[in-house]
N, C-alpha and C positions, 0 to 999 in steps of 0.2 A: 504494500500499499504505499502510495507516494502521500506524504504532507506539505502543505505550503505553510511556513514559520515567517511571524515578523519579527524580528531581534533587533536588539540594541548592539552593535558592536564595539569595539574598544574604545573609539572615538567618541561614542556617544551617538551616532547616527542611526537610523531606522532602514534595516535592510530586510529583504525577502529572500528568505531560501527554500530549495525546494530539494527533499530528502527522501530516501526511500528506506521506511523501516515497516516493523511488523506491527506496533502500535504507536498511539501519539506519545505516550508516556517516552517510548524509545526516543522518538524523535527529539523531545525537550531534553532528554540527557545528552545526545550527542550533541546538540547546539550548546548546552552547557560546558560539555567537554572543552568546547572551542572557545570557551571565553565568552561566550555571548549570552545576553538576557533576554529570554523569552517574552514577548509581547502576548502573541496569539498563536494558534495552531488549529490548521483546518485541513481534513482531508480530501484527497484528491482521487480519483479511481484510476486505477492502471490503463494506459493508454489512452487518456484524456489530455486533450489539448488544452494547456493553460489559455492562450489567446481564444480558442473557441468557447471554453466555460465562461470565460469574462465578459466574452460580448454576446453572450446569450441573450436573445431577445427577451423582453418580458421579465428578465429576473427582478424579483423585488429586493429593495435596499434593505440589507441586513441590519436591523436597528439592534438588536442584542450584540452583536459583531462591534458596532460602532461604539456602543456605550462600554464594552469591555476594552476596547482598544484606546479608546479615547481617555479612560481612567487610568489605564497603565502609562500611558505618556504624561498625563498630569501629575499621576504620582511619582514619576522620575524626574519633576522638576521642568517640564517643558511647558511653555506658555500656552492658553486656548488657541490662540489663532496659529501658533506654529505648528501646535499638535494638529489641528484641523488640515494646514497646508500639508504635513508630512502623510496623513491618512489619504489625503487628495492625489497627492504623487504617487503612491501606491496603488491608486484605484484604476482598473483597465477597463471598467464598464463606464459605457459614456453616462447612463441615467444617473448611475451613483456619482461620477464625476461631477455632473451639473447640481445634485443636493449639495455636495461640499461647496462647490461655486457659490452656490446661493447663500448657504450658512456664513462664508468669509465675507461676502459683499455686506450682509446685514451686520456683523461685527465690525467690519471697517467704517460701517456707516455711523457707528457709535452706539448701537443696539446692544443688549445684553444678549447672553446666550439662550436663555430661557426665549425671549423675544423672537430670536433668529428661529429655534426650533418650533416656536409657535406659527411664525408665518410659513414655516414647510408642514402644515398641520396633516398635509395629505400623506406623508410620510411618517411623520413622529407622532406617537399616541399620546393624548391629554397626561396620562400617569406619567411619562417620561420628562415633558414639559413642566408639570408639578413639582417633581421630585428635583429638577435642576432649578427651578425659580426657589424652593426652599432653601436648597443649599447655598443660593448667591447671597441669602439673606443671613445664615448661619455658618458659613464657612464650610468646607468639606465636599467640594464637588466631586472630587475623584473617588470617596467614599460613597455618595450618593449615588452616581453611576455604577459602581462596583455592585452596590445592593439592588440596583435595577436590572442589571446583566444577569446575577445570580438568580434573582426571581422569575426573570423570564426563562431563563435553562430550566428552573424547576417545573414551570407550566409548560413548556414545551415537551419536558420529560415525560409528565403526567399524560397531555395530550397525545404523545406518541403511543404510549401504553394502550390508551383507547384505541388509537387508529391501529397500531399492530394485532391487536384481538380482533379486529373487525376485517383484516385483510384476508387471513385464509378463508373464512366461511364466504366472504364476497367471491374470492376466485374460484371455491368451490361451486357457487351458485352460478357462476357464469359458464362455468365447464359444464355443469350439468345441463343448463339451459339450451347451449350450443349441441349438446349432444342429442337433446330431445328434439330440438328442430332439424337437427340432420336425419335422425330417424323418421320423423312425420313428414320431411320434404322429399327424403329421397327413397328410404327403404320401403316405409309403408304404401307409397303408391305402386312400386314395383310388385310385391306381394299382393296390391288390390287386382292389378290386372292379372295376375297368375290365379287367382281365386275366383275370378269372374269368368273364368272358361270351365269351373268344376262343375257349375250346374247345382249346387247346393248352397241351401241357405245359411247366411252366416249368423254366428251369434249377435245378439244386439250390441253387446258391447263392443265387439269385434266391427260392426257395421259403423258404429260411430267412430272409432278409430280410423276406420278407412276415409271416412266422408271427413275428418278432420286433417288426415294427411294429402287427401285430394286438394283440399283450400290452401294448405301450407304450399304444396307443389303448385298450385295454378297462381297464386299471388306471392310467390317468392320474392321477387324482385320488389315489389310493393311493401312487403313487412320489412325486408331488409331496409330500405330506404327509410320507412317508419321509424325504425329502432335506431338508427343513425340520428334521424332530425332528434328524435326524443332523448338520446344521448348528449346531443350538442345543446339541447335547450335546458336541458338539467344543468351541465357544466355552464353556462351562462347565467342561469338563476342563481346558482350557488355562489358567483360572484357579488351578488346583489343582497345589502344587509336585511331588505325586508324579507327575500326568501329564506335566507339563514334563520332568520326568527320566528318565521312561519313553522320551519320544519323545525326548530327548537321547541316551538310551543307543542306541535304535534306529539313530538318524544316526550315532553313533560306530561302530556294527558294519558300516555299508555300505562295500563296498568301493570304494576311492578317495576317494568323498566324506568318509567318516568321518575320514580322516588330516587334512584340510584343516580339519573342523569342529573337530577336536581342537586343531588349532594355532590357530585362532580363539579359543577359549576359554582356552587357555595365554596367549595375548598378553594378554588381560585380566586374568589372575590375575598376570602379572610385572609389567603396568603398574600394578596396584594395589596391590603388594606394595613397589613402588618409593616410590610416594606415601607407603605407610604409615612406611616404614623412614627415608625423609627427615623425617619428621615427629616421629621421635624413638622410636618403638615398636621392641623389640627385635626382630630378625629372625625368631626362631623364633616369636614370637606373630604378627608380621605374616604369615609365610607361612600360620599356622593361620586367621587372620582371614579371608585372601583365597581360601582354598581352596574356598570355596561357589561358586566361578566356575568350577570345572573340574567334569569329570563325576566321578559316585563312584567309580569303577576310580581315578581321578587323584587324587582325596581321599584314599584310602586309601594311596595312593603317596605323596604330600605327608606324609601322618602319619606313614609308615615312614622318610623322609627326614630328618625332624625329629627322631625319637626317635635316629636315627644321630648327628646333629649333637650333640644333647645329649649323647650318650656320649661326644664328642670326636672323631667323624670329621669329615673336610673337607668342606664343604657341596657343592664340584664333584662329589667321589667319591660322596656321599650321594644327589645327584639323578640322577648318570648311574647308579647301580646301581637306583634306582627308577624309570629310564624315563622321566625327565623331562627330561632335557638329552642333546641332540643334540651332534653336534662343537663346533659354533658357539658353542652355551649353555654348554658344558663348559667350551671355551678361555676365555670371557669371566668366567665365575665364578671360576677359577684366578687371573684378572688382579684382580678385587675381592677375593679373598683376600690377595695381595700389598699391594695399595692400600690396602685398607679402605673403599673408594667403592662398597658394594653398591649405593646407590640410583640413582647414574648407570648403572651397570652393568646392573642391572635395567630400567631404560628403555631401555637399548640394545638388549637382548634382546627386549624388546616391540617395539621399533621394527622390527627384523627380522623378526618374526613378523608384525606388521600389514602389511608390505610384502609378503611371501609371500602373505597372506589377500587384498592387493588386485589381486596379478598373477592368480591364483585366480579372483577374481569377475571380472575383466576377462576372462580366456580362457573361463571358463564362460558368461558373459553372450554372448560372440560367438557360442558353439557352440550353446548351448540354444534361442536364440529361432529361428535358421533350422530347427533340429532340429525344433522344436515346430510352425512353419508347415509343413514338409513331412508330419508326422505328422499334422496335422489335416486338411490339403488331401488326403492319400491316403485317410483315413477317410471324409470328406464326398465326395470324388470317387467312391469305390469305392460308395457307396450310391446316386449317382446312376447309375452306371455298370450297377447290379445293377437297378435300376429300369426302365431303358431298353433293357436286352437283350433281353427278349421283344418290346418293340414292334419293334426293330430285325429280328428272327427273322421277326415278322408281315409286316413289310415286304417282307423278302427273298421269302418264300413268295408274295406277291402278285404280284412282278414277274416 
């Protein structure tokens, strides 16, 4: 595996290295053995051309990597403008270079970094802007960016586990659907032609199967185009926030699954709020900023709870009345009210919920994979049996 490393050399300049190692830890160790200080490391697949990867159209700006590398440069004593110029000079993608150029223009015009990030709101989320704005008032911009990148990495790891758990069943379902369409559109019509000359009446289920196979065979091109259009439509719709919110609301309404999906989103909400609170942002403002990570119903509940807190209610009671706190969350919030350590308590709540999500993912993965295999096997086996049933009857009559 090849890795791209950004490092400080002995003169203090930032360099980009490309090394071939078994793991990222080995790549970092190799760079340190050469007397270099590693800023970031990124995997690159074998045989992948760097220029092609960097110029890949539509590649999104990596906000997490931006925060981590900028924090490393600031922590090393580099100024904000010089750090952004360094990152811009090492950027190969034109779209990302434009983002850095826009930030530099804003800073050179006298705007603060938070104002520059807010000006590029299409790229940088409000949570990062709030972290930077708070750190500009309290100091410690590098620490704030480090907290953001760490929090973003944890959220991506949790989301990655959810996505990974869904990949195998999705692939299995697609392969099974492709096999069923092949049987209905190619194999079944040929069996139907053979059985039409037998002069025997087919069983009802076999007749239905032959009719479905004939329909798929006759309209195969239209079905293919329709499925392709449907796939493109779904892909375009998923890029829209309204469509994603609609899907999320439907998932939350599903019995059983909806509860676990809500816990998954709330864990991201509490984790992000903890990061904001530890960055010096007031609790009510932090909860409001992070409310975009939960469903629209929970967003309304968060706003209701924050209104109660502003009116003097205890946070634990407000969250419980809004339906955002179970027994464990309520108890931990009461501890935070006594000790004043809201950030660590919110981190602990998120850890409990993430553990619950992980257990659910493991359980569903163990159950859904064999269930999907059984379902697909029954469908394909049923088609084969219904195709051969008339032949078995013909063979029996001949004997």
